C-alpha positions as YAML, in Angstrom:
chain: A
units: angstrom
residues:
- id: 1
  name: UNK
  ca: [125.33, 62.67, 124.39]
- id: 2
  name: UNK
  ca: [122.59, 61.84, 121.81]
- id: 3
  name: UNK
  ca: [123.65, 60.58, 118.40]
- id: 4
  name: UNK
  ca: [123.02, 62.94, 115.48]
- id: 5
  name: UNK
  ca: [119.97, 62.08, 113.38]
- id: 6
  name: UNK
  ca: [121.17, 59.91, 110.44]
- id: 7
  name: UNK
  ca: [121.20, 61.66, 107.07]
- id: 8
  name: UNK
  ca: [121.54, 60.12, 103.60]
- id: 9
  name: UNK
  ca: [125.17, 59.27, 102.88]
- id: 10
  name: UNK
  ca: [125.14, 61.51, 99.82]
- id: 11
  name: UNK
  ca: [123.68, 64.52, 101.69]
- id: 12
  name: UNK
  ca: [126.27, 67.07, 100.51]
- id: 13
  name: UNK
  ca: [129.18, 64.77, 101.28]
- id: 14
  name: UNK
  ca: [129.54, 62.46, 98.28]
- id: 15
  name: UNK
  ca: [133.12, 63.62, 97.66]
- id: 16
  name: UNK
  ca: [134.09, 62.88, 101.25]
- id: 17
  name: UNK
  ca: [132.52, 59.42, 101.00]
- id: 18
  name: UNK
  ca: [134.44, 58.70, 97.79]
- id: 19
  name: UNK
  ca: [137.65, 60.08, 99.29]
- id: 20
  name: UNK
  ca: [137.41, 57.95, 102.44]
- id: 21
  name: UNK
  ca: [136.70, 54.77, 100.45]
- id: 22
  name: UNK
  ca: [139.47, 55.36, 97.90]
- id: 23
  name: UNK
  ca: [142.09, 56.14, 100.55]
- id: 24
  name: UNK
  ca: [141.04, 53.08, 102.56]
- id: 25
  name: UNK
  ca: [141.41, 50.89, 99.47]
- id: 26
  name: UNK
  ca: [145.07, 51.87, 99.22]
- id: 27
  name: UNK
  ca: [146.04, 51.82, 102.90]
- id: 28
  name: UNK
  ca: [147.59, 48.32, 102.86]
- id: 29
  name: UNK
  ca: [148.59, 47.67, 99.23]
- id: 30
  name: UNK
  ca: [152.28, 48.47, 99.78]
- id: 31
  name: UNK
  ca: [152.39, 46.13, 102.79]
- id: 32
  name: UNK
  ca: [151.37, 43.06, 100.81]
- id: 33
  name: UNK
  ca: [152.84, 43.78, 97.37]
- id: 34
  name: UNK
  ca: [156.54, 42.89, 97.79]
- id: 35
  name: UNK
  ca: [156.74, 39.58, 99.67]
- id: 36
  name: UNK
  ca: [155.04, 37.46, 96.95]
- id: 37
  name: UNK
  ca: [157.52, 38.68, 94.31]
- id: 38
  name: UNK
  ca: [160.72, 39.03, 96.38]
- id: 39
  name: UNK
  ca: [162.45, 36.37, 94.26]
- id: 40
  name: UNK
  ca: [161.61, 38.26, 91.05]
- id: 41
  name: UNK
  ca: [162.92, 41.53, 92.49]
- id: 42
  name: UNK
  ca: [166.11, 39.80, 93.65]
- id: 43
  name: UNK
  ca: [167.02, 39.02, 90.03]
- id: 44
  name: UNK
  ca: [167.61, 42.75, 89.43]
- id: 45
  name: UNK
  ca: [168.16, 44.07, 92.96]
- id: 46
  name: UNK
  ca: [170.14, 41.87, 95.39]
- id: 47
  name: UNK
  ca: [168.03, 41.16, 98.46]
- id: 48
  name: UNK
  ca: [169.46, 39.44, 101.53]
- id: 49
  name: UNK
  ca: [167.51, 38.18, 104.53]
- id: 50
  name: UNK
  ca: [168.57, 41.35, 106.36]
- id: 51
  name: UNK
  ca: [167.37, 43.75, 103.64]
- id: 52
  name: UNK
  ca: [164.10, 41.85, 103.28]
- id: 53
  name: UNK
  ca: [163.77, 42.00, 107.05]
- id: 54
  name: UNK
  ca: [164.08, 45.79, 106.95]
- id: 55
  name: UNK
  ca: [161.33, 46.00, 104.35]
- id: 56
  name: UNK
  ca: [159.18, 43.69, 106.47]
- id: 57
  name: UNK
  ca: [159.71, 45.77, 109.60]
- id: 58
  name: UNK
  ca: [158.90, 49.08, 107.88]
- id: 59
  name: UNK
  ca: [155.05, 48.98, 108.11]
- id: 60
  name: UNK
  ca: [154.69, 49.15, 111.91]
- id: 61
  name: UNK
  ca: [157.66, 51.53, 112.16]
- id: 62
  name: UNK
  ca: [156.23, 53.98, 109.62]
- id: 63
  name: UNK
  ca: [152.73, 53.64, 111.09]
- id: 64
  name: UNK
  ca: [154.10, 54.49, 114.53]
- id: 65
  name: UNK
  ca: [156.00, 57.52, 113.20]
- id: 66
  name: UNK
  ca: [152.88, 58.67, 111.38]
- id: 67
  name: UNK
  ca: [150.99, 58.59, 114.65]
- id: 68
  name: UNK
  ca: [153.37, 61.24, 115.96]
- id: 69
  name: UNK
  ca: [153.72, 63.36, 112.81]
- id: 70
  name: UNK
  ca: [150.23, 63.27, 111.29]
- id: 71
  name: UNK
  ca: [148.48, 65.30, 114.04]
- id: 72
  name: UNK
  ca: [151.18, 67.99, 113.75]
- id: 73
  name: UNK
  ca: [150.80, 68.15, 109.97]
- id: 74
  name: UNK
  ca: [147.01, 68.24, 110.28]
- id: 75
  name: UNK
  ca: [147.32, 71.12, 112.74]
- id: 76
  name: UNK
  ca: [149.42, 73.11, 110.29]
- id: 77
  name: UNK
  ca: [147.76, 72.23, 106.99]
- id: 78
  name: UNK
  ca: [144.26, 71.05, 107.87]
- id: 79
  name: UNK
  ca: [142.61, 67.63, 107.76]
- id: 80
  name: UNK
  ca: [141.67, 67.54, 104.08]
- id: 81
  name: UNK
  ca: [145.04, 68.80, 102.86]
- id: 82
  name: UNK
  ca: [146.85, 66.27, 105.03]
- id: 83
  name: UNK
  ca: [144.79, 63.37, 103.67]
- id: 84
  name: UNK
  ca: [145.40, 64.61, 100.11]
- id: 85
  name: UNK
  ca: [149.16, 64.61, 100.78]
- id: 86
  name: UNK
  ca: [148.87, 61.10, 102.25]
- id: 87
  name: UNK
  ca: [147.16, 59.84, 99.10]
- id: 88
  name: UNK
  ca: [149.77, 61.55, 96.92]
- id: 89
  name: UNK
  ca: [152.54, 59.87, 98.95]
- id: 90
  name: UNK
  ca: [150.96, 56.48, 98.21]
- id: 91
  name: UNK
  ca: [151.12, 57.30, 94.49]
- id: 92
  name: UNK
  ca: [154.70, 58.59, 94.53]
- id: 93
  name: UNK
  ca: [155.99, 55.81, 96.80]
- id: 94
  name: UNK
  ca: [154.49, 52.98, 94.73]
- id: 95
  name: UNK
  ca: [155.78, 54.57, 91.51]
- id: 96
  name: UNK
  ca: [159.30, 54.86, 92.95]
- id: 97
  name: UNK
  ca: [159.22, 51.21, 93.97]
- id: 98
  name: UNK
  ca: [158.31, 50.20, 90.43]
- id: 99
  name: UNK
  ca: [161.10, 52.34, 88.95]
- id: 100
  name: UNK
  ca: [163.75, 51.30, 91.50]
- id: 101
  name: UNK
  ca: [167.10, 50.16, 90.08]
- id: 102
  name: UNK
  ca: [168.75, 49.66, 93.48]
- id: 103
  name: UNK
  ca: [167.80, 48.82, 97.04]
- id: 104
  name: UNK
  ca: [168.05, 52.43, 98.22]
- id: 105
  name: UNK
  ca: [165.34, 53.61, 95.83]
- id: 106
  name: UNK
  ca: [163.19, 50.58, 96.67]
- id: 107
  name: UNK
  ca: [163.55, 51.42, 100.36]
- id: 108
  name: UNK
  ca: [162.82, 55.12, 99.80]
- id: 109
  name: UNK
  ca: [159.70, 54.32, 97.81]
- id: 110
  name: UNK
  ca: [158.55, 51.98, 100.57]
- id: 111
  name: UNK
  ca: [159.12, 54.65, 103.22]
- id: 112
  name: UNK
  ca: [157.09, 57.21, 101.26]
- id: 113
  name: UNK
  ca: [154.25, 54.83, 100.41]
- id: 114
  name: UNK
  ca: [153.99, 53.42, 103.92]
- id: 115
  name: UNK
  ca: [154.26, 56.91, 105.42]
- id: 116
  name: UNK
  ca: [151.24, 57.96, 103.37]
- id: 117
  name: UNK
  ca: [149.37, 54.88, 104.53]
- id: 118
  name: UNK
  ca: [150.31, 55.66, 108.12]
- id: 119
  name: UNK
  ca: [148.83, 59.15, 107.72]
- id: 120
  name: UNK
  ca: [145.68, 57.49, 106.40]
- id: 121
  name: UNK
  ca: [145.55, 55.30, 109.52]
- id: 122
  name: UNK
  ca: [145.55, 58.39, 111.72]
- id: 123
  name: UNK
  ca: [143.39, 60.77, 109.71]
- id: 124
  name: UNK
  ca: [140.55, 58.64, 108.32]
- id: 125
  name: UNK
  ca: [138.78, 58.19, 111.70]
- id: 126
  name: UNK
  ca: [138.66, 61.99, 112.25]
- id: 127
  name: UNK
  ca: [137.49, 62.42, 108.64]
- id: 128
  name: UNK
  ca: [134.64, 60.02, 109.37]
- id: 129
  name: UNK
  ca: [133.77, 62.03, 112.49]
- id: 130
  name: UNK
  ca: [133.86, 65.34, 110.59]
- id: 131
  name: UNK
  ca: [131.76, 64.31, 107.60]
- id: 132
  name: UNK
  ca: [129.65, 61.45, 109.00]
- id: 133
  name: UNK
  ca: [129.03, 62.07, 112.74]
- id: 134
  name: UNK
  ca: [125.62, 60.45, 112.26]
- id: 135
  name: UNK
  ca: [127.06, 57.31, 110.62]
- id: 136
  name: UNK
  ca: [130.29, 56.61, 112.53]
- id: 137
  name: UNK
  ca: [129.80, 52.84, 112.93]
- id: 138
  name: UNK
  ca: [128.65, 52.37, 109.34]
- id: 139
  name: UNK
  ca: [131.49, 54.37, 107.78]
- id: 140
  name: UNK
  ca: [134.06, 52.69, 110.03]
- id: 141
  name: UNK
  ca: [132.72, 49.32, 108.85]
- id: 142
  name: UNK
  ca: [132.85, 50.44, 105.23]
- id: 143
  name: UNK
  ca: [136.44, 51.68, 105.28]
- id: 144
  name: UNK
  ca: [137.69, 48.69, 107.29]
- id: 145
  name: UNK
  ca: [136.06, 46.35, 104.77]
- id: 146
  name: UNK
  ca: [137.56, 48.21, 101.82]
- id: 147
  name: UNK
  ca: [140.94, 48.28, 103.58]
- id: 148
  name: UNK
  ca: [140.78, 44.49, 104.01]
- id: 149
  name: UNK
  ca: [140.14, 44.12, 100.29]
- id: 150
  name: UNK
  ca: [143.12, 46.36, 99.54]
- id: 151
  name: UNK
  ca: [145.29, 44.21, 101.79]
- id: 152
  name: UNK
  ca: [144.30, 40.90, 100.21]
- id: 153
  name: UNK
  ca: [144.28, 41.71, 96.49]
- id: 154
  name: UNK
  ca: [148.05, 42.47, 96.10]
- id: 155
  name: UNK
  ca: [148.94, 39.13, 97.70]
- id: 156
  name: UNK
  ca: [146.85, 37.38, 95.05]
- id: 157
  name: UNK
  ca: [147.74, 39.33, 91.91]
- id: 158
  name: UNK
  ca: [151.35, 40.49, 92.46]
- id: 159
  name: UNK
  ca: [153.01, 37.20, 91.48]
- id: 160
  name: UNK
  ca: [150.88, 36.58, 88.35]
- id: 161
  name: UNK
  ca: [151.52, 40.14, 87.12]
- id: 162
  name: UNK
  ca: [155.24, 39.84, 87.80]
- id: 163
  name: UNK
  ca: [155.31, 36.48, 86.00]
- id: 164
  name: UNK
  ca: [153.40, 37.63, 82.93]
- id: 165
  name: UNK
  ca: [154.89, 41.15, 82.69]
- id: 166
  name: UNK
  ca: [157.48, 42.28, 85.25]
- id: 167
  name: UNK
  ca: [157.91, 42.92, 88.94]
- id: 168
  name: UNK
  ca: [158.24, 46.62, 88.18]
- id: 169
  name: UNK
  ca: [154.75, 46.75, 86.71]
- id: 170
  name: UNK
  ca: [153.49, 44.67, 89.63]
- id: 171
  name: UNK
  ca: [154.70, 47.33, 92.08]
- id: 172
  name: UNK
  ca: [153.97, 50.43, 89.99]
- id: 173
  name: UNK
  ca: [150.40, 49.28, 89.36]
- id: 174
  name: UNK
  ca: [149.44, 50.38, 92.86]
- id: 175
  name: UNK
  ca: [150.39, 53.98, 92.02]
- id: 176
  name: UNK
  ca: [147.67, 53.90, 89.34]
- id: 177
  name: UNK
  ca: [145.20, 52.45, 91.83]
- id: 178
  name: UNK
  ca: [146.08, 55.16, 94.39]
- id: 179
  name: UNK
  ca: [145.88, 58.12, 92.00]
- id: 180
  name: UNK
  ca: [142.05, 58.43, 92.09]
- id: 181
  name: UNK
  ca: [142.23, 58.76, 95.89]
- id: 182
  name: UNK
  ca: [143.94, 62.15, 95.51]
- id: 183
  name: UNK
  ca: [141.19, 63.73, 93.43]
- id: 184
  name: UNK
  ca: [138.23, 63.96, 95.89]
- id: 185
  name: UNK
  ca: [140.47, 65.47, 98.56]
- id: 186
  name: UNK
  ca: [141.95, 67.93, 96.09]
- id: 187
  name: UNK
  ca: [138.46, 69.14, 95.22]
- id: 188
  name: UNK
  ca: [137.49, 69.33, 98.90]
- id: 189
  name: UNK
  ca: [140.63, 71.34, 99.71]
- id: 190
  name: UNK
  ca: [140.01, 73.81, 96.88]
- id: 191
  name: UNK
  ca: [136.33, 74.11, 97.73]
- id: 192
  name: UNK
  ca: [137.05, 74.71, 101.42]
- id: 193
  name: UNK
  ca: [139.68, 77.36, 100.75]
- id: 194
  name: UNK
  ca: [137.56, 79.19, 98.24]
- id: 195
  name: UNK
  ca: [134.60, 79.23, 100.62]
- id: 196
  name: UNK
  ca: [136.68, 80.55, 103.52]
- id: 197
  name: UNK
  ca: [138.41, 83.13, 101.36]
- id: 198
  name: UNK
  ca: [135.05, 84.35, 100.10]
- id: 199
  name: UNK
  ca: [133.73, 84.58, 103.65]
- id: 200
  name: UNK
  ca: [136.76, 86.23, 105.26]
- id: 201
  name: UNK
  ca: [138.79, 87.68, 102.43]
- id: 202
  name: UNK
  ca: [141.80, 85.76, 103.79]
- id: 203
  name: UNK
  ca: [143.44, 82.48, 102.76]
- id: 204
  name: UNK
  ca: [142.49, 79.35, 104.66]
- id: 205
  name: UNK
  ca: [144.72, 79.03, 107.72]
- id: 206
  name: UNK
  ca: [142.33, 77.04, 109.88]
- id: 207
  name: UNK
  ca: [143.77, 74.71, 112.44]
- id: 208
  name: UNK
  ca: [142.31, 71.19, 112.65]
- id: 209
  name: UNK
  ca: [144.43, 69.51, 115.27]
- id: 210
  name: UNK
  ca: [144.83, 70.38, 118.95]
- id: 211
  name: UNK
  ca: [147.78, 72.23, 120.41]
- id: 212
  name: UNK
  ca: [150.82, 70.42, 121.77]
- id: 213
  name: UNK
  ca: [149.74, 71.07, 125.36]
- id: 214
  name: UNK
  ca: [146.58, 69.01, 124.81]
- id: 215
  name: UNK
  ca: [148.64, 66.15, 123.38]
- id: 216
  name: UNK
  ca: [150.80, 66.22, 126.50]
- id: 217
  name: UNK
  ca: [147.74, 66.14, 128.76]
- id: 218
  name: UNK
  ca: [146.31, 63.25, 126.79]
- id: 219
  name: UNK
  ca: [149.40, 61.19, 127.60]
- id: 220
  name: UNK
  ca: [148.30, 61.39, 131.25]
- id: 221
  name: UNK
  ca: [144.86, 60.03, 130.43]
- id: 222
  name: UNK
  ca: [143.86, 56.47, 131.38]
- id: 223
  name: UNK
  ca: [141.62, 56.27, 128.32]
- id: 224
  name: UNK
  ca: [144.49, 57.15, 125.97]
- id: 225
  name: UNK
  ca: [146.76, 54.47, 127.43]
- id: 226
  name: UNK
  ca: [144.01, 51.87, 127.65]
- id: 227
  name: UNK
  ca: [143.22, 52.34, 123.97]
- id: 228
  name: UNK
  ca: [146.91, 52.50, 123.01]
- id: 229
  name: UNK
  ca: [147.73, 49.27, 124.85]
- id: 230
  name: UNK
  ca: [144.66, 47.52, 123.44]
- id: 231
  name: UNK
  ca: [145.79, 48.55, 119.96]
- id: 232
  name: UNK
  ca: [149.30, 47.33, 120.83]
- id: 233
  name: UNK
  ca: [148.00, 43.88, 121.82]
- id: 234
  name: UNK
  ca: [146.22, 43.58, 118.47]
- id: 235
  name: UNK
  ca: [149.15, 44.96, 116.45]
- id: 236
  name: UNK
  ca: [151.88, 42.92, 118.16]
- id: 237
  name: UNK
  ca: [150.01, 39.64, 117.79]
- id: 238
  name: UNK
  ca: [148.99, 40.35, 114.19]
- id: 239
  name: UNK
  ca: [152.49, 41.21, 112.94]
- id: 240
  name: UNK
  ca: [154.09, 38.35, 114.88]
- id: 241
  name: UNK
  ca: [151.53, 35.92, 113.47]
- id: 242
  name: UNK
  ca: [151.99, 37.07, 109.88]
- id: 243
  name: UNK
  ca: [155.73, 36.65, 110.29]
- id: 244
  name: UNK
  ca: [155.90, 33.30, 112.10]
- id: 245
  name: UNK
  ca: [152.64, 31.35, 111.85]
- id: 246
  name: UNK
  ca: [153.71, 29.27, 108.80]
- id: 247
  name: UNK
  ca: [156.93, 28.24, 110.55]
- id: 248
  name: UNK
  ca: [155.07, 27.40, 113.77]
- id: 249
  name: UNK
  ca: [152.58, 25.23, 111.89]
- id: 250
  name: UNK
  ca: [155.16, 23.34, 109.83]
- id: 251
  name: UNK
  ca: [157.28, 22.66, 112.94]
- id: 252
  name: UNK
  ca: [154.50, 21.70, 115.37]
- id: 253
  name: UNK
  ca: [151.91, 20.01, 113.11]
- id: 254
  name: UNK
  ca: [151.73, 17.77, 110.06]
- id: 255
  name: UNK
  ca: [150.88, 20.77, 107.85]
- id: 256
  name: UNK
  ca: [153.32, 21.25, 104.95]
- id: 257
  name: UNK
  ca: [154.55, 24.59, 103.58]
- id: 258
  name: UNK
  ca: [151.68, 24.90, 101.09]
- id: 259
  name: UNK
  ca: [149.12, 24.10, 103.77]
- id: 260
  name: UNK
  ca: [150.74, 26.57, 106.17]
- id: 261
  name: UNK
  ca: [150.48, 29.29, 103.52]
- id: 262
  name: UNK
  ca: [146.82, 28.47, 103.02]
- id: 263
  name: UNK
  ca: [146.19, 28.65, 106.77]
- id: 264
  name: UNK
  ca: [147.94, 32.02, 106.88]
- id: 265
  name: UNK
  ca: [145.49, 33.20, 104.22]
- id: 266
  name: UNK
  ca: [142.66, 31.87, 106.42]
- id: 267
  name: UNK
  ca: [144.11, 33.87, 109.32]
- id: 268
  name: UNK
  ca: [143.94, 37.04, 107.24]
- id: 269
  name: UNK
  ca: [140.42, 36.35, 105.98]
- id: 270
  name: UNK
  ca: [138.98, 35.93, 109.48]
- id: 271
  name: UNK
  ca: [139.31, 39.67, 109.97]
- id: 272
  name: UNK
  ca: [136.99, 40.38, 107.05]
- id: 273
  name: UNK
  ca: [133.65, 39.42, 108.67]
- id: 274
  name: UNK
  ca: [134.85, 40.78, 112.01]
- id: 275
  name: UNK
  ca: [135.48, 44.16, 110.38]
- id: 276
  name: UNK
  ca: [131.86, 44.13, 109.21]
- id: 277
  name: UNK
  ca: [130.32, 43.17, 112.54]
- id: 278
  name: UNK
  ca: [132.49, 44.56, 115.33]
- id: 279
  name: UNK
  ca: [132.11, 48.34, 114.68]
- id: 280
  name: UNK
  ca: [128.32, 48.00, 114.69]
- id: 281
  name: UNK
  ca: [128.42, 46.03, 117.95]
- id: 282
  name: UNK
  ca: [130.84, 48.47, 119.56]
- id: 283
  name: UNK
  ca: [128.61, 51.42, 118.69]
- id: 284
  name: UNK
  ca: [125.64, 49.76, 120.39]
- id: 285
  name: UNK
  ca: [127.31, 48.29, 123.47]
- id: 286
  name: UNK
  ca: [127.64, 50.26, 126.68]
- id: 287
  name: UNK
  ca: [130.57, 48.08, 127.80]
- id: 288
  name: UNK
  ca: [132.91, 47.56, 124.83]
- id: 289
  name: UNK
  ca: [135.33, 45.87, 127.20]
- id: 290
  name: UNK
  ca: [133.29, 42.71, 126.63]
- id: 291
  name: UNK
  ca: [134.39, 42.66, 122.97]
- id: 292
  name: UNK
  ca: [138.02, 43.06, 124.01]
- id: 293
  name: UNK
  ca: [137.62, 40.15, 126.45]
- id: 294
  name: UNK
  ca: [136.31, 38.02, 123.56]
- id: 295
  name: UNK
  ca: [139.39, 38.89, 121.50]
- id: 296
  name: UNK
  ca: [141.72, 38.04, 124.40]
- id: 297
  name: UNK
  ca: [139.93, 34.71, 124.98]
- id: 298
  name: UNK
  ca: [140.22, 33.81, 121.29]
- id: 299
  name: UNK
  ca: [143.96, 34.53, 121.23]
- id: 300
  name: UNK
  ca: [144.53, 32.64, 124.49]
- id: 301
  name: UNK
  ca: [142.62, 29.55, 123.34]
- id: 302
  name: UNK
  ca: [144.46, 29.53, 120.01]
- id: 303
  name: UNK
  ca: [147.90, 29.79, 121.62]
- id: 304
  name: UNK
  ca: [147.05, 27.19, 124.26]
- id: 305
  name: UNK
  ca: [145.88, 24.87, 121.51]
- id: 306
  name: UNK
  ca: [149.21, 25.21, 119.69]
- id: 307
  name: UNK
  ca: [151.07, 24.68, 122.97]
- id: 308
  name: UNK
  ca: [149.25, 21.57, 124.22]
- id: 309
  name: UNK
  ca: [147.47, 20.00, 121.23]
- id: 310
  name: UNK
  ca: [148.94, 21.46, 118.04]
- id: 311
  name: UNK
  ca: [147.98, 18.50, 115.85]
- id: 312
  name: UNK
  ca: [144.39, 18.27, 117.08]
- id: 313
  name: UNK
  ca: [143.00, 20.91, 114.73]
- id: 314
  name: UNK
  ca: [145.44, 23.47, 113.26]
- id: 315
  name: UNK
  ca: [142.54, 25.11, 111.41]
- id: 316
  name: UNK
  ca: [140.66, 25.69, 114.68]
- id: 317
  name: UNK
  ca: [143.71, 27.24, 116.36]
- id: 318
  name: UNK
  ca: [144.27, 29.53, 113.35]
- id: 319
  name: UNK
  ca: [140.61, 30.60, 113.32]
- id: 320
  name: UNK
  ca: [140.82, 31.46, 117.03]
- id: 321
  name: UNK
  ca: [144.09, 33.38, 116.70]
- id: 322
  name: UNK
  ca: [142.67, 35.18, 113.67]
- id: 323
  name: UNK
  ca: [139.65, 36.27, 115.71]
- id: 324
  name: UNK
  ca: [141.81, 37.90, 118.37]
- id: 325
  name: UNK
  ca: [142.62, 41.08, 116.46]
- id: 326
  name: UNK
  ca: [138.93, 42.08, 116.54]
- id: 327
  name: UNK
  ca: [140.40, 44.57, 119.03]
- id: 328
  name: UNK
  ca: [141.67, 46.53, 115.99]
- id: 329
  name: UNK
  ca: [138.21, 47.63, 114.71]
- id: 330
  name: UNK
  ca: [137.08, 48.16, 118.31]
- id: 331
  name: UNK
  ca: [139.87, 50.69, 118.82]
- id: 332
  name: UNK
  ca: [139.22, 52.46, 115.53]
- id: 333
  name: UNK
  ca: [135.54, 52.99, 116.23]
- id: 334
  name: UNK
  ca: [136.31, 54.07, 119.82]
- id: 335
  name: UNK
  ca: [138.44, 56.94, 118.46]
- id: 336
  name: UNK
  ca: [135.19, 58.59, 117.45]
- id: 337
  name: UNK
  ca: [132.86, 57.17, 120.09]
- id: 338
  name: UNK
  ca: [135.06, 58.45, 122.93]
- id: 339
  name: UNK
  ca: [135.67, 61.98, 121.58]
- id: 340
  name: UNK
  ca: [133.37, 64.96, 121.09]
- id: 341
  name: UNK
  ca: [135.24, 66.84, 118.34]
- id: 342
  name: UNK
  ca: [137.13, 65.80, 115.23]
- id: 343
  name: UNK
  ca: [140.31, 67.65, 116.29]
- id: 344
  name: UNK
  ca: [140.37, 65.73, 119.58]
- id: 345
  name: UNK
  ca: [139.85, 62.52, 117.61]
- id: 346
  name: UNK
  ca: [142.94, 63.40, 115.50]
- id: 347
  name: UNK
  ca: [145.02, 63.67, 118.67]
- id: 348
  name: UNK
  ca: [143.62, 60.45, 120.17]
- id: 349
  name: UNK
  ca: [144.06, 58.60, 116.87]
- id: 350
  name: UNK
  ca: [147.68, 59.72, 116.61]
- id: 351
  name: UNK
  ca: [148.63, 58.90, 120.20]
- id: 352
  name: UNK
  ca: [146.79, 55.57, 120.26]
- id: 353
  name: UNK
  ca: [148.36, 54.35, 117.04]
- id: 354
  name: UNK
  ca: [151.82, 55.62, 117.96]
- id: 355
  name: UNK
  ca: [151.68, 53.63, 121.19]
- id: 356
  name: UNK
  ca: [150.15, 50.62, 119.48]
- id: 357
  name: UNK
  ca: [152.43, 50.36, 116.46]
- id: 358
  name: UNK
  ca: [155.58, 51.18, 118.46]
- id: 359
  name: UNK
  ca: [154.93, 48.29, 120.81]
- id: 360
  name: UNK
  ca: [153.55, 46.14, 118.00]
- id: 361
  name: UNK
  ca: [156.76, 46.48, 115.98]
- id: 362
  name: UNK
  ca: [158.72, 44.46, 118.55]
- id: 363
  name: UNK
  ca: [156.47, 41.41, 118.33]
- id: 364
  name: UNK
  ca: [157.96, 39.62, 115.32]
- id: 365
  name: UNK
  ca: [161.64, 40.27, 116.28]
- id: 366
  name: UNK
  ca: [161.07, 39.14, 119.88]
- id: 367
  name: UNK
  ca: [159.34, 35.95, 118.76]
- id: 368
  name: UNK
  ca: [162.22, 35.27, 116.38]
- id: 369
  name: UNK
  ca: [164.80, 35.87, 119.13]
- id: 370
  name: UNK
  ca: [162.96, 33.65, 121.62]
- id: 371
  name: UNK
  ca: [162.64, 30.90, 119.03]
- id: 372
  name: UNK
  ca: [166.36, 30.98, 118.27]
- id: 373
  name: UNK
  ca: [167.33, 31.17, 121.95]
- id: 374
  name: UNK
  ca: [165.05, 28.33, 123.08]
- id: 375
  name: UNK
  ca: [165.26, 26.25, 119.90]
- id: 376
  name: UNK
  ca: [161.52, 25.73, 119.94]
- id: 377
  name: UNK
  ca: [158.11, 27.42, 119.94]
- id: 378
  name: UNK
  ca: [157.03, 26.94, 123.56]
- id: 379
  name: UNK
  ca: [158.66, 30.10, 124.90]
- id: 380
  name: UNK
  ca: [157.54, 32.30, 121.96]
- id: 381
  name: UNK
  ca: [153.95, 31.06, 122.30]
- id: 382
  name: UNK
  ca: [154.00, 31.75, 126.06]
- id: 383
  name: UNK
  ca: [155.26, 35.27, 125.27]
- id: 384
  name: UNK
  ca: [152.39, 35.84, 122.82]
- id: 385
  name: UNK
  ca: [149.91, 34.45, 125.33]
- id: 386
  name: UNK
  ca: [151.21, 36.85, 127.98]
- id: 387
  name: UNK
  ca: [150.88, 39.84, 125.65]
- id: 388
  name: UNK
  ca: [147.32, 38.82, 124.79]
- id: 389
  name: UNK
  ca: [146.34, 38.75, 128.46]
- id: 390
  name: UNK
  ca: [147.26, 42.44, 128.77]
- id: 391
  name: UNK
  ca: [144.05, 43.07, 126.85]
- id: 392
  name: UNK
  ca: [142.03, 41.80, 129.80]
- id: 393
  name: UNK
  ca: [143.37, 44.68, 131.89]
- id: 394
  name: UNK
  ca: [142.65, 47.32, 129.25]
- id: 395
  name: UNK
  ca: [139.17, 45.86, 128.71]
- id: 396
  name: UNK
  ca: [138.36, 46.68, 132.33]
- id: 397
  name: UNK
  ca: [139.78, 50.19, 131.90]
- id: 398
  name: UNK
  ca: [137.54, 50.79, 128.85]
- id: 399
  name: UNK
  ca: [134.39, 49.27, 130.34]
- id: 400
  name: UNK
  ca: [132.84, 52.65, 131.23]
- id: 401
  name: UNK
  ca: [131.63, 54.79, 128.29]
- id: 402
  name: UNK
  ca: [133.70, 57.91, 129.01]
- id: 403
  name: UNK
  ca: [134.65, 60.75, 126.66]
- id: 404
  name: UNK
  ca: [138.33, 61.62, 126.48]
- id: 405
  name: UNK
  ca: [137.45, 65.28, 127.13]
- id: 406
  name: UNK
  ca: [135.96, 64.29, 130.51]
- id: 407
  name: UNK
  ca: [139.10, 62.35, 131.33]
- id: 408
  name: UNK
  ca: [141.23, 65.37, 130.38]
- id: 409
  name: UNK
  ca: [139.16, 67.60, 132.66]
- id: 410
  name: UNK
  ca: [140.02, 65.27, 135.53]
- id: 411
  name: UNK
  ca: [143.69, 65.30, 134.54]
- id: 412
  name: UNK
  ca: [143.74, 69.11, 134.46]
- id: 413
  name: UNK
  ca: [141.95, 69.52, 137.77]
...
């Protein structure tokens, strides 16, 4: 299927470009905003290890739920309206967190904000396909880069803001940052409805997402499961690493707590250049399975290094482990490269991320359980190594450039 001829980015779609970038900027702020100021919050709202653990487990849980719900909402309300609601949820959720006077309100605000971000996870790839079918790799690179910036900035500025002003301002600030993301989608929704009403004389009731029967058929597709499991490998290892890497380093190497925190920041920063490069490579490669194999090899070498020579070069092992989740941008760009229509991409995006985040959510708890049960890090690292190797299987399954619609035709036959 030939690629559409590239058009200027501003060719009648400036609002969509602004909307995609602004939503992407806010898609991880709530994830990173609380942990640096947990001690400040605890002065006013008692926080135990258990309640902090719930807040820490919420992102993959809400992202997984969004993968199930977002396609249904998009089917009923339309793509643009659904993204506008997602952006509004980010505003309302962050504002509630800043105004919280008890743990229940803090939790509710987190659920709303993270739910909106989960919707963004699902719906931005189809939005890219709808408005920029000629620039899929470029726009995927752009929004992944902006999303990485949105993930890193709160970790840097939350504590200074809380120290100089208050933790409430530190949390509520992200509602102000998210508010501009609502506006382009509001204009696009109004413009679309007015145009359709003028053309048909009826309100806009267009359906963007596929029917439930198609979703059921997609669950029988090898491509769907290969992408979902690849996403799960990336998600599980990323969340487990963010949760436990500092402890692993301080226990197995000579790195102190400050150094372990710095190496965790290095782990997060590795994804920045990969987010720039990988979507472009994936769009040009016939066999994207090769990229997944590279990610698996990086994870395996990093884990083996920590198992057998942890003190040799902790920085090298962290750089390798941080390179493993390059599978994340591969999966996101494949949502559009392996579908022919934006409504099919909504369904694939939802199913893939539901599978991926559901499995990914167990990573950190399982590593913690294995560490406590074995009183060491050997068994947890072997577990993470085993999960990484699953990616080698899915890489083979995704080696052939095949559209999901072709796979569904085989399933239906």
